[in-house]
C-alpha positions in Angstrom: 18.5 -2.3 5.2 14.5 -2.3 5.7 12.4 -5.3 5.9 8.8 -4.9 5.1 5.8 -7.2 5.7 2.3 -6.5 4.1 -1.0 -7.8 5.8 -4.6 -7.2 5.6 -5.4 -8.5 2.2 -8.0 -11.2 1.4 -11.6 -11.6 -0.7 -14.1 -8.8 -0.2 -17.2 -8.3 -2.1 -17.6 -5.3 -4.3 -18.7 -2.0 -2.2 -16.4 -3.8 0.7 -13.4 -2.3 2.7 -10.0 -3.6 3.6 -7.1 -2.0 5.4 -3.6 -3.0 4.5 -0.5 -2.7 7.0 3.1 -2.6 5.9 5.2 -3.2 9.0 8.8 -2.2 8.7 11.8 -3.4 10.5 15.8 -2.9 10.4 16.0 1.1 9.9 14.5 4.3 10.8 11.1 4.0 9.1 9.9 7.6 9.5 12.7 9.0 7.2 11.5 6.9 4.3 8.9 8.0 1.9 6.3 5.0 1.6 4.2 4.0 -1.2 1.5 1.3 -2.1 1.8 -0.5 -5.5 -0.5 -3.0 -7.2 0.2 -5.7 -9.9 -3.1 -7.2 -11.5 -2.5 -10.3 -13.7 -1.2 -9.4 -17.1 -0.6 -5.9 -16.2 2.3 -3.5 -15.4 2.9 -2.8 -11.5 1.2 0.6 -10.7 1.5 3.2 -8.2 -1.7 3.4 -5.9 -0.9 6.0 -3.2 2.3 7.6 -1.7 3.2 9.5 1.4 6.3 11.4 1.8 8.3 11.5 5.3 6.6 14.7 6.1 2.8 13.3 5.1 2.0 14.5 2.0 0.0 12.4 0.0 -0.9 11.5 -3.5 -3.2 8.8 -5.4 -3.9 7.2 -8.5 -6.9 9.0 -10.0 -8.4 5.4 -10.0 -8.6 5.3 -6.3 -8.9 9.0 -5.3 -11.8 9.4 -2.9 -11.9 5.7 -2.3 -8.3 4.8 -0.9 -6.3 6.4 2.0 -2.7 6.1 2.7 -1.4 6.7 6.3 1.7 6.0 8.4 2.3 5.7 12.1 6.0 6.2 12.7 6.0 5.3 16.5 4.7 1.9 15.1 6.9 1.8 12.2 3.7 0.8 10.2 2.1 2.1 7.2 -1.7 1.7 5.9 -3.9 1.7 3.1 -7.3 2.2 3.8 -9.5 0.8 0.9 -13.2 1.6 0.6 -15.9 1.2 -1.8 -13.6 -1.6 -3.8 -14.4 -2.5 -7.3 -13.6 -5.8 -9.2 -11.1 -3.8 -10.8 -9.0 -3.4 -7.7 -8.0 -6.8 -7.5 -4.3 -7.4 -7.5 -1.6 -8.2 -5.4 -0.6 -5.1 -3.4 2.8 -3.9 -2.6 4.5 -2.1 0.2 7.6 0.3 -1.0 9.7 2.4 1.0 12.3 5.0 -0.5 14.9 7.4 0.5 17.6 8.7 -1.8 18.8 5.4 -4.1 17.7 3.3 -1.3 14.2 1.3 -2.3 12.6 -1.7 -0.5 9.8 -3.9 -1.2 7.6 -6.0 0.6 6.5 -9.5 -0.4 3.0 -8.3 -1.5 -0.6 -9.3 -0.2 -3.2 -10.4 -2.4 -6.6 -8.5 -2.6 -9.3 -10.0 -4.5 -13.1 -7.8 -4.9 -15.7 -10.5 -6.2 -19.0 -11.4 -5.3 
């Protein structure tokens, strides 16, 4: 069992930056692949970025070059650095960890990009 708590969301102006954190507890974080998803009002949840247990990353085309996913296994924490934010990045962002058939979600953190 893994418990995930996201933090770092908030209101930011277009062009600004935020760093989301995902603190994990309850199991061995380093063995899990981790990802960030987001869901905007009226839209389906979509994958934003993912990182394997070995550190390989991939990104949605819409965030490539602007967002960076990372993890610190010693701190049982994952991160999403978001730069050059756009209004269309506004959504609830969710942390996800997965290993085999086991999958866990955080409660989500709101990111609003608006002037």
